[in-house]
N, C-alpha and C positions, 0 to 999 in steps of 0.2 A: 615526829616530836614536833613539826614544824607548826600542826597545830595549835600545842601545848605551849611553845613559844610565847604568838601571836597571842594567847590570853593571857600569859603571867604580863606579857606587855603591856596590856590593858588595865590589868587586875592588881599586877603590885603583889608583893608578898612580904605581908607582915603578920609576925609570929605572935603579935599581946592582940589578944581581941580588941574590937575598938567598936564605935557605932558608925555605920554608915551614913553620907549625905541626907539620909532620910530616915536614919533613928535603925536601922537592922543591922545585931549584932553579928559583925564578921572578924575572920580571923584568916593566916596563912593567905592563900592564893582565891582571895571571894568565898570562902567556904561561909556558909551560914546554917546547915543543917542541924548540927550538933550543940550550937551554940547559945547561950539564951544572954540577956542584960544582966545579968548575974555575974557571969562570967569577963563584962570587961575587968579590962586589965592584965588578966590571966596570961599568961605566957604558954606556947606551945613549940616543941622542939622542929629541926631541919624536918628529921624523920617523921613524923607525925603528921607536916603542912606536906609533904611530899605522898603521904598515904591519901591522906584527903583531896588531893590537887586529885589523882589516879581515880578515886572513888567517883568524885563526883564531874569528872573525864567521860567517864565509864557510865554515868547516868544520863549523860546529855548528848553522849553518843550513840547509845541502846533509839536513847528518843527519835535522834534522827533515821537513824535505820528504821525504826516501827513507819515513822511518820512520813517520809520523802518516799512516792510512788516514781516518780522519774528517774530516770540513770541521771546521776553526777559527776561533775571532776571531784577530783582531792580538792584544788581548790577550794569548788563550793561545798564541798563537805566541812572544808576547814570553818569556814565563815558560818555555816547555820552551826556546827558546833558552839563556836565561839559567840554567837547569839543567844542559844540553848544554854549554855552556860550561866548567860548572864541574867536573863528574863526567864526560866524556866522554861522548861517541858510544855506547861499547861498553855503556856502564853502562846510558846509556837504553836500549839496545835489547834487553836483559836485564831491564827493570825491570818491573815489575807496575804501575809508574803506565802506560807503553805497553802492557802488555797490558789493564788497564783500559779508557786513552783509547778504544782500538781498538777494545773490545766494546761503547762506548758507554755506557759508565757514568764520566759525565763526574765526577758527586761525588767518587764512589769514587777518580779518579783522582787529584784535587785534594788530597785526603788523603793521598795516598802521596807528594808532594813531603816532609812532614814526616817522614816516616822516613830520609830520607838528612841525616842531623843531623852523622855522628862521619865523623873521619879519622884515621887509624893507629888507630881503637877506642877514640880518644876524644871526648864531646861538643864539639862546639864551638859557642862561643854566639854567633859570627858567621855559623853556619852554620844555627842556630837560627832566626834572623834571617830569614836569606836564605830559606832554605825556606819561612817564615810568608810573608813580601814573595810567593813566586813565587806558591805556593798560592793566595792571595788574590784576584791578578790573574787565574790561570787561571779560578778559581772565577766571575768576571764572568763567562765567556763560555758557564758552565752553567746550563740552564733548570731550575724546579723538578723535573721527573720523572726527572730523569738519576740 
């Protein structure tokens, strides 16, 4: 549950549908898949929020397991799931971060997290903080010569 707590710490949990900083309808713990602008203001129960978080985590976890071809530590897995939870599996699959990781360039991959700090073309302080923490968490699994 450590990885989930990391995500909750960055996403927060808001039971009422709202528009995120770039206008994406969001509810609970960063859930966007099944809400739209017409849902803004609608409130979800704690139980529904917990279920949505588990569903969204499963999607991110499956993507990391499918896309990462190198052995990784639990901390690296948690950092990658958090990243994927936030930016989506498609972005992970196309990222230089993943290419570097799968090429065995662990520290180079760790440095790539910090490039993902923009939303709608705007650098967001919350993303800077999150990516910095993900990068540090990920780097704990790298050895000196990577």
